C-alpha positions in Angstrom: -11.5 73.1 68.3 -7.9 73.8 69.2 -6.8 77.4 69.0 -5.0 76.5 65.7 -8.2 75.1 64.3 -10.1 78.2 65.3 -7.6 80.4 63.4 -7.7 78.1 60.4 -11.5 78.4 60.4 -11.2 82.2 60.4 -8.8 82.0 57.5 -11.1 79.6 55.7 -14.0 82.0 56.3 -12.0 84.9 54.7 -11.2 82.6 51.7 -14.8 81.7 51.2 -15.8 85.3 51.2 -13.2 86.3 48.6 -13.9 83.2 46.5 -17.6 84.0 46.5 -17.1 87.6 45.6 -14.7 86.7 42.7 -16.7 83.7 41.4 -14.0 81.1 42.0 -14.7 77.4 41.9 -13.2 75.5 44.9 -13.6 72.3 46.8 -12.6 71.0 50.2 -10.1 68.1 50.0 -8.3 65.5 52.0 -8.9 65.7 55.8 -11.1 68.7 55.5 -13.4 66.9 53.0 -13.4 63.8 55.2 -14.2 65.9 58.3 -17.0 67.7 56.5 -18.7 64.7 55.1 -18.3 62.3 58.0 -18.3 64.5 61.1 -19.3 68.1 60.1 -16.2 69.4 61.8 -12.5 69.1 62.0 -11.1 65.6 62.5 -9.9 66.2 66.1 -6.3 65.5 65.4 -6.2 67.3 62.0 -4.0 70.4 62.0 -4.6 72.0 58.6 -7.3 72.8 56.0 -7.0 71.7 52.4 -8.7 73.5 49.5 -8.4 72.7 45.8 -9.2 74.8 42.8 -9.3 73.9 39.1 -6.1 75.3 37.5 -7.9 78.2 35.7 -9.4 79.5 39.0 -6.2 78.7 40.9 -4.2 80.9 38.5 -6.7 83.7 38.8 -6.3 83.7 42.5 -2.5 83.3 42.3 -2.2 86.4 40.3 -4.4 88.4 42.7 -2.8 88.4 46.2 -4.2 91.9 46.6 -7.7 90.4 47.1 -6.7 89.8 50.7 -5.8 92.5 53.2 -3.9 92.3 56.5 -3.6 90.2 58.5 -4.1 87.7 55.7 -1.3 87.0 53.2 -1.8 85.0 50.1 1.6 83.2 49.9 2.5 82.0 46.4 5.7 80.6 44.8 6.0 83.9 43.0 5.7 86.4 45.9 7.6 84.7 48.7 10.8 83.1 47.3 12.2 82.6 50.8 9.5 80.1 51.4 9.7 78.6 47.9 6.2 77.1 48.5 5.0 74.3 46.3 1.5 75.8 46.1 -0.4 78.6 47.6 -1.2 79.1 51.3 -3.4 81.8 52.8 -1.8 82.8 56.0 -2.6 84.8 59.1 0.5 87.0 59.6 -0.3 87.7 63.3 0.2 84.0 64.3 3.0 81.5 64.3 3.4 78.0 62.9 7.2 77.6 62.8 8.1 74.2 61.4 10.4 71.8 63.2 13.1 72.1 60.5 13.4 75.9 60.8 15.9 77.3 60.1 16.6 75.3 57.0 20.1 76.8 56.6 19.1 77.8 53.0 16.6 80.7 53.2 14.8 82.8 55.8 11.7 80.8 55.2 9.2 83.5 54.3 5.9 84.0 56.1 5.2 81.4 58.8 1.8 82.4 60.1 -1.0 79.8 60.5 -2.4 78.8 57.1 -4.8 76.9 54.9 -3.4 75.0 51.9 -4.7 76.0 48.4 -3.8 73.4 45.8 -4.4 73.3 42.0 -6.2 70.5 40.3 -4.3 70.0 37.1 -5.5 68.0 34.0 -3.7 64.8 33.3 -4.3 62.1 30.7 -3.6 59.1 33.0 -2.0 58.0 36.3 1.3 57.2 34.7 1.7 60.7 33.4 0.5 62.1 36.8 3.3 60.2 38.5 5.9 61.5 36.0 4.7 65.0 36.4 4.8 64.8 40.2 8.4 63.6 40.1 9.5 66.4 37.8 7.6 69.0 39.8 9.4 67.8 43.0 12.7 68.4 41.3 11.7 71.8 40.2 10.6 72.6 43.8 14.1 71.7 45.0 15.6 73.9 42.3 13.3 76.8 43.3 14.5 76.6 46.9 18.1 76.5 45.8 17.7 79.5 43.5 16.0 81.5 46.3 18.8 80.6 48.6 21.4 81.8 46.2 19.5 85.1 45.6 19.4 85.7 49.4 23.1 85.1 50.1 24.6 88.2 48.5 27.7 86.2 47.9 28.2 85.4 51.6 27.7 81.7 51.4 29.2 78.6 53.1 30.8 75.9 51.0 28.2 73.4 52.2 25.3 75.6 51.2 26.8 76.4 47.9 27.3 72.7 47.1 23.7 71.9 48.1 22.3 74.7 46.0 24.3 73.9 42.9 23.6 70.2 43.3 19.8 71.0 43.2 20.3 73.1 40.0 20.3 76.4 41.7 21.2 79.5 39.6 21.3 83.0 41.0 18.8 85.4 39.4 16.4 83.0 37.7 13.9 82.4 40.5 11.1 84.5 39.0 11.4 82.8 35.6 11.6 79.3 37.0 8.6 79.9 39.3 6.5 80.7 36.2 7.9 77.8 34.3 6.9 75.6 37.2 3.3 76.7 36.9 3.2 76.2 33.2 4.7 72.7 33.5 2.1 71.6 36.0 -0.7 73.1 33.8 0.6 71.6 30.6 -2.4 69.5 29.8 -5.9 70.7 28.9 -9.3 69.1 28.4 -8.3 65.7 29.8 -10.7 63.3 31.6 -8.7 63.2 34.8 -7.0 65.6 37.2 -4.3 65.3 39.8 -2.1 67.4 42.0 1.5 67.3 40.6 2.5 70.1 43.0 2.0 67.8 46.0 5.2 66.0 47.0 4.8 62.3 47.8 1.8 61.8 45.5 3.6 59.4 43.3 0.6 59.3 41.0 -1.5 57.6 43.7 -4.3 60.2 43.6 -5.9 60.6 40.2 -9.4 61.9 40.1 -12.1 61.9 37.4 -12.9 65.4 36.5 -16.6 64.7 36.5 -16.4 64.3 40.2 -15.7 68.1 40.4 -18.3 69.1 37.8 -20.4 70.7 40.5 -20.5 70.9 44.3 -22.6 70.3 47.4 -22.6 72.3 50.6 -21.6 70.6 53.8 -21.4 71.9 57.3 -17.9 72.3 58.7 -17.8 73.8 62.1 -19.8 77.0 61.8 -19.3 77.3 58.0 -20.9 75.8 54.9 -18.2 74.6 52.6 -18.1 73.3 49.1 -17.4 69.6 48.5 -17.2 67.9 45.1 -20.4 66.3 43.9 -18.4 63.0 43.6 -17.0 63.4 47.1 -17.4 59.7 48.0 -15.3 58.6 45.0 -12.8 61.5 45.5 -12.2 60.3 49.1 -11.6 56.7 48.0 -9.1 58.0 45.5 -7.5 60.2 48.1 -7.2 57.5 50.7 -6.6 54.1 49.0 -6.0 52.7 52.5 -9.5 53.6 53.6 -11.4 56.5 55.3 -12.4 54.8 58.6 -11.2 56.2 61.9 -7.6 55.1 62.3 -6.1 53.4 65.3 -5.0 55.5 68.3 -1.3 55.7 67.3 -2.3 57.4 64.0 -4.5 60.0 65.6 -1.7 62.7 65.7 -1.1 66.0 63.9 0.8 65.5 60.7 2.2 69.0 60.1 2.7 70.6 63.5 4.5 67.9 65.5 7.6 69.5 67.2 6.6 72.9 65.6 6.2 76.2 67.4 2.4 76.8 67.3 1.4 80.2 68.8 -1.8 81.9 67.9 -1.1 84.9 70.1 2.2 86.1 68.6 3.3 86.8 65.0 5.9 84.4 63.5 8.4 87.4 63.5 8.5 87.1 67.3 10.3 83.8 66.9 12.3 84.4 63.8 13.8 87.7 65.0 16.5 85.9 66.9 17.7 84.2 63.7 17.6 87.2 61.4 18.3 90.4 63.4 21.7 89.5 64.7 23.3 92.7 63.3 20.4 95.0 63.7 21.4 97.9 66.0 24.7 96.3 66.8 26.9 99.3 65.9 29.0 100.5 68.8 27.9 97.7 71.2 29.7 94.8 72.8 29.2 91.2 71.8 29.7 87.9 73.5 29.5 84.6 71.6 28.2 81.3 72.8 30.4 78.8 70.9 34.2 78.5 70.8 34.5 76.2 67.8 34.9 76.9 64.1 31.6 78.8 63.9 33.2 81.4 66.2 36.1 81.8 63.7 33.6 82.2 60.8 31.6 84.8 62.7 34.7 86.8 63.6 36.0 86.8 60.1 32.6 88.0 58.6 31.2 90.3 61.3 33.8 90.9 64.0 35.6 93.9 62.5 35.0 97.0 64.5 33.1 95.3 67.3 34.0 94.7 70.9 33.9 91.0 71.3 33.9 90.7 75.1 34.2 86.9 75.5 33.0 83.6 74.3 31.1 80.9 76.2 31.3 77.1 75.8 29.9 74.1 77.6 33.2 72.3 77.4 34.9 72.7 80.7 38.4 72.1 79.2 38.0 75.4 77.2 37.2 77.6 80.2 39.9 80.2 80.9 41.6 79.6 77.5 41.4 81.7 74.4 39.7 80.7 71.1 40.7 82.8 68.1 41.9 85.4 70.5 38.7 85.5 72.6 38.6 84.5 76.2 36.3 81.5 76.8 34.0 81.5 79.9 31.5 79.0 81.4 27.8 79.4 80.5 26.9 80.0 84.1 28.5 83.4 83.8 26.0 84.6 81.2 23.2 85.9 83.5 25.7 88.0 85.5 27.3 89.5 82.4 24.3 90.5 80.3 23.4 94.1 80.8 19.9 95.3 81.5 20.1 97.9 78.8 20.9 95.3 76.2 24.3 96.9 75.3 26.0 93.5 75.5 24.6 91.2 72.8 24.7 87.4 73.1 25.0 85.6 69.9 24.9 81.8 69.5 27.5 80.6 66.9 27.6 76.9 66.8 26.3 73.9 64.8 24.7 72.8 68.0 22.6 76.0 68.2 19.4 74.1 68.9 20.7 72.5 72.0 22.3 75.8 73.1 19.0 77.6 72.6 17.3 75.1 74.8 20.0 75.5 77.4 19.6 79.3 77.4 15.9 79.1 77.6 16.2 76.7 80.6 18.6 79.2 82.2 16.0 82.0 81.8 18.2 83.9 79.3 16.2 85.7 76.6 17.0 88.3 74.0 19.8 86.3 72.4 20.5 85.9 68.7 21.6 82.9 66.6 24.1 82.9 63.7 23.4 80.3 61.0 26.3 79.8 58.6 24.6 80.1 55.2 22.2 82.9 55.9 23.2 86.4 55.1 23.1 89.1 57.7 23.0 92.9 57.3 22.7 95.7 59.9 19.5 97.0 58.2 17.6 93.7 57.8 
């Protein structure tokens, strides 16, 4: 197993213990089900664990995050709006799986520890309705993220972010109500012969299961665990993978969720997110230098520059060196190591739409301890 798979197995072990104690019905699904029934272990290139619960058991679990103690965190659409998750994830808060699209410019992203997916099986009357429900659920997911973003901004919001949020139907102050409506919508049908997963984006109604396949379970070995698989697991796999369950060609044997992600099982996700969120923490009375001499520098100065000693700015464009941008002297990046103080009293902040490239440049230079300003996120000295 990879280190990520080892941690996911540990999370799954904790889930199994709690589910057994509380009498929850659950089943392995997707790649986890395929690995258990075909190989007795992880598919070598698989990078997540998938668990499904009938809606009634799913809701019992969703309303009971206290069943898990540290370092485990049951992340739900209701208790972590910054993530605006589509379904539950049980996470290990002492680890990091930072997705490639972080930061998303809308929210802080919530808990980003290693996880297993916990998905509801919702009753549906037929495939056509499953497809319609999935499409509506996907729109509601976008609206949830937009509402969470507006709630986070404290009225400090870029025009682009504001447009994106309102276009998705975002309204400040309604996240909690909408998150519960989302659950009720997905659980709208009862006592139907079929079930599906409307919360899963991209389903398009392709995966519809007969409920009788989940009427009971069998135990299958999965690494060093015995896990529950639906009694109709062969048919469930055919429904889940219409293209077939044989071992795919080499080019398809790649992780689906962690490509280009930061995956670190030895450090908590806060180790990596700190530079994006703690820009103003402890900044009072200190000096600041900004990497970026474009419009983001102007925005940063207008919002946060008052009362601070802005020593200089840096920019990779040679034509700007020695000039002033918004009243701040611009210097070449090669000057950064010589200017930063060992006591940290001179804070380096990246303020540019090209922040990803600049971060790579700073890392290559061996510069650490810098912060990143993202226009759209709200910053406070105490958080």
